[in-house]
TORDO-699625 format. One record per residue: x, y, z of N, C-alpha, C in turn. Coordinates in pm, whole numbers. Example, Ala and Ser with C-alpha at 12.3 -4.5 7.8 and 13.67 -1.06 7.14 Angstrom:
TORDO-699625
+--------+--------+--------+--------+--------+--------+--------+--------+--------+
:    n.u :    n.v :    n.w :   ca.u :   ca.v :   ca.w :    c.u :    c.v :    c.w :
+--------+--------+--------+--------+--------+--------+--------+--------+--------+
:   1319 :   -569 :    780 :   1230 :   -450 :    780 :   1320 :   -330 :    780 :
:   1285 :   -225 :    708 :   1367 :   -106 :    714 :   1290 :      3 :    787 :
+--------+--------+--------+--------+--------+--------+--------+--------+--------+
This chain:
TORDO-699625
+--------+--------+--------+--------+--------+--------+--------+--------+--------+
:    n.u :    n.v :    n.w :   ca.u :   ca.v :   ca.w :    c.u :    c.v :    c.w :
+--------+--------+--------+--------+--------+--------+--------+--------+--------+
:   7533 :   9484 :   8113 :   7416 :   9474 :   8198 :   7289 :   9501 :   8119 :
:   7282 :   9437 :   8006 :   7165 :   9448 :   7918 :   7036 :   9409 :   7991 :
:   7046 :   9312 :   8081 :   6929 :   9264 :   8155 :   6860 :   9374 :   8234 :
:   6936 :   9475 :   8273 :   6881 :   9582 :   8356 :   6764 :   9654 :   8288 :
:   6765 :   9659 :   8156 :   6656 :   9726 :   8083 :   6521 :   9656 :   8104 :
:   6526 :   9527 :   8134 :   6403 :   9449 :   8153 :   6362 :   9439 :   8299 :
:   6438 :   9499 :   8388 :   6412 :   9486 :   8531 :   6282 :   9556 :   8572 :
:   6212 :   9494 :   8665 :   6086 :   9550 :   8716 :   6109 :   9679 :   8794 :
:   6230 :   9700 :   8841 :   6258 :   9819 :   8922 :   6283 :   9945 :   8838 :
:   6294 :   9928 :   8707 :   6311 :  10046 :   8621 :   6190 :  10136 :   8641 :
:   6215 :  10261 :   8673 :   6106 :  10355 :   8697 :   6064 :  10365 :   8842 :
:   6109 :  10270 :   8925 :   6079 :  10277 :   9069 :   6176 :  10375 :   9135 :
:   6138 :  10425 :   9251 :   6225 :  10513 :   9328 :   6344 :  10431 :   9379 :
:   6467 :  10465 :   9340 :   6584 :  10388 :   9384 :   6598 :  10382 :   9536 :
:   6549 :  10483 :   9607 :   6560 :  10483 :   9753 :   6484 :  10366 :   9816 :
:   6382 :  10316 :   9746 :   6308 :  10200 :   9796 :   6401 :  10081 :   9812 :
:   6499 :  10068 :   9724 :   6589 :   9953 :   9722 :   6712 :   9972 :   9810 :
:   6727 :  10090 :   9867 :   6841 :  10120 :   9954 :   6792 :  10188 :  10082 :
:   6711 :  10116 :  10161 :   6656 :  10176 :  10283 :   6767 :  10201 :  10386 :
:   6744 :  10302 :  10467 :   6838 :  10336 :  10573 :   6780 :  10286 :  10705 :
:   6857 :  10206 :  10776 :   6813 :  10154 :  10904 :   6772 :  10009 :  10895 :
:   6733 :   9955 :  11010 :   6696 :   9813 :  11017 :   6564 :   9789 :  11089 :
:   6487 :   9896 :  11111 :   6359 :   9881 :  11179 :   6253 :   9966 :  11109 :
:   6129 :   9946 :  11150 :   6018 :  10030 :  11104 :   6010 :  10053 :  10955 :
:   6023 :  10180 :  10913 :   6009 :  10214 :  10771 :   6109 :  10141 :  10682 :
:   6228 :  10117 :  10731 :   6329 :  10047 :  10650 :   6284 :   9905 :  10621 :
:   6227 :   9838 :  10720 :   6177 :   9702 :  10698 :   6062 :   9700 :  10599 :
:   5976 :   9800 :  10605 :   5866 :   9809 :  10508 :   5921 :   9831 :  10367 :
:   6023 :   9916 :  10356 :   6084 :   9940 :  10224 :   6146 :   9812 :  10169 :
:   6214 :   9736 :  10253 :   6274 :   9610 :  10209 :   6164 :   9516 :  10158 :
:   6056 :   9505 :  10232 :   5944 :   9419 :  10191 :   5884 :   9467 :  10060 :
:   5867 :   9598 :  10046 :   5812 :   9654 :   9922 :   5907 :   9629 :   9805 :
:   6036 :   9647 :   9828 :   6134 :   9623 :   9722 :   6133 :   9477 :   9679 :
:   6124 :   9387 :   9776 :   6119 :   9244 :   9743 :   5994 :   9208 :   9665 :
:   5885 :   9278 :   9690 :   5762 :   9254 :   9610 :   5785 :   9294 :   9465 :
:   5857 :   9402 :   9442 :   5892 :   9441 :   9305 :   5978 :   9332 :   9243 :
:   6076 :   9285 :   9317 :   6165 :   9180 :   9267 :   6088 :   9051 :   9234 :
:   5985 :   9023 :   9312 :   5908 :   8899 :   9292 :   5840 :   8894 :   9156 :
:   5813 :   9010 :   9098 :   5748 :   9012 :   8966 :   5848 :   9044 :   8854 :
:   5975 :   9039 :   8886 :   6079 :   9079 :   8791 :   6126 :   8959 :   8707 :
:   6139 :   8978 :   8575 :   6184 :   8869 :   8490 :   6336 :   8846 :   8493 :
:   6411 :   8936 :   8556 :   6557 :   8922 :   8555 :   6615 :   8913 :   8697 :
:   6537 :   8858 :   8789 :   6583 :   8847 :   8927 :   6712 :   8767 :   8937 :
:   6722 :   8657 :   8866 :   6842 :   8572 :   8873 :   6966 :   8648 :   8826 :
:   6953 :   8721 :   8716 :   7067 :   8798 :   8666 :   7106 :   8907 :   8764 :
:   7008 :   8970 :   8825 :   7033 :   9077 :   8922 :   7106 :   9021 :   9044 :
:   7060 :   8910 :   9095 :   7125 :   8848 :   9211 :   7267 :   8805 :   9176 :
:   7284 :   8746 :   9061 :   7418 :   8705 :   9017 :   7512 :   8825 :   9010 :
:   7463 :   8935 :   8953 :   7544 :   9057 :   8946 :   7581 :   9105 :   9086 :
:   7483 :   9108 :   9176 :   7508 :   9157 :   9312 :   7612 :   9072 :   9383 :
:   7602 :   8941 :   9368 :   7697 :   8852 :   9435 :   7837 :   8863 :   9374 :
:   7844 :   8869 :   9242 :   7975 :   8872 :   9177 :   8044 :   9007 :   9188 :
:   7968 :   9113 :   9206 :   8028 :   9247 :   9214 :   8039 :   9298 :   9358 :
:   7997 :   9217 :   9454 :   8013 :   9252 :   9594 :   7923 :   9364 :   9644 :
:   7800 :   9368 :   9595 :   7705 :   9470 :   9642 :   7676 :   9445 :   9790 :
:   7709 :   9541 :   9873 :   7695 :   9523 :  10018 :   7577 :   9599 :  10077 :
:   7504 :   9669 :   9995 :   7387 :   9740 :  10047 :   7273 :   9728 :   9948 :
:   7153 :   9744 :  10001 :   7036 :   9745 :   9916 :   6975 :   9608 :   9890 :
:   6864 :   9612 :   9819 :   6793 :   9491 :   9777 :   6829 :   9465 :   9632 :
:   6884 :   9348 :   9606 :   6925 :   9306 :   9472 :   6873 :   9165 :   9449 :
:   6811 :   9141 :   9338 :   6765 :   9006 :   9306 :   6676 :   8946 :   9412 :
:   6598 :   9029 :   9477 :   6505 :   8981 :   9579 :   6568 :   8948 :   9712 :
:   6692 :   8991 :   9733 :   6761 :   8963 :   9858 :   6812 :   9090 :   9924 :
:   6816 :   9088 :  10057 :   6875 :   9199 :  10132 :   7021 :   9166 :  10163 :
:   7090 :   9257 :  10228 :   7232 :   9239 :  10257 :   7259 :   9110 :  10333 :
:   7181 :   9086 :  10438 :   7202 :   8968 :  10522 :   7182 :   8839 :  10443 :
:   7082 :   8837 :  10356 :   7056 :   8717 :  10276 :   7170 :   8691 :  10178 :
:   7223 :   8798 :  10118 :   7337 :   8778 :  10026 :   7461 :   8733 :  10102 :
:   7483 :   8788 :  10221 :   7595 :   8743 :  10304 :   7583 :   8594 :  10332 :
:   7463 :   8549 :  10367 :   7441 :   8407 :  10397 :   7466 :   8322 :  10273 :
:   7419 :   8368 :  10157 :   7443 :   8293 :  10033 :   7592 :   8280 :  10006 :
:   7665 :   8388 :  10024 :   7810 :   8383 :  10001 :   7879 :   8292 :  10101 :
:   7839 :   8297 :  10227 :   7897 :   8209 :  10329 :   7870 :   8063 :  10294 :
:   7746 :   8033 :  10256 :   7710 :   7895 :  10222 :   7787 :   7847 :  10101 :
:   7807 :   7935 :  10004 :   7882 :   7899 :   9885 :   8026 :   7866 :   9923 :
:   8085 :   7949 :  10008 :   8223 :   7923 :  10052 :   8229 :   7794 :  10133 :
:   8130 :   7770 :  10218 :   8129 :   7649 :  10300 :   8114 :   7523 :  10217 :
:   8046 :   7534 :  10102 :   8022 :   7418 :  10017 :   8133 :   7393 :   9916 :
:   8228 :   7484 :   9908 :   8333 :   7469 :   9807 :   8425 :   7353 :   9847 :
:   8475 :   7281 :   9746 :   8563 :   7167 :   9776 :   8691 :   7215 :   9844 :
:   8735 :   7139 :   9937 :   8857 :   7172 :  10010 :   8971 :   7083 :   9961 :
:   9086 :   7143 :   9951 :   9204 :   7064 :   9916 :   9266 :   7011 :  10045 :
:   9306 :   6890 :  10039 :   9376 :   6834 :  10154 :   9514 :   6791 :  10109 :
:   9608 :   6811 :  10193 :   9744 :   6768 :  10161 :   9773 :   6641 :  10238 :
:   9845 :   6554 :  10175 :   9876 :   6425 :  10237 :  10022 :   6419 :  10270 :
+--------+--------+--------+--------+--------+--------+--------+--------+--------+
């Protein structure tokens, strides 16, 4: 995870990226965390790590839990299906 050294979140409060709850202050934290991600040079690597390692909480690669779930669902839905004849 060499890319982590270049991440914009280095030095930020980790709690910002792992808000508790789904309303009010938690939504503000998610928005603030995504703003940090927006200026990050390694967002793609971070998101790839989160998806491949099954991160189920927090903001990773500019995405929240629900967004990563949707990405994973869409990826599964787009995968080629085998058919038997």
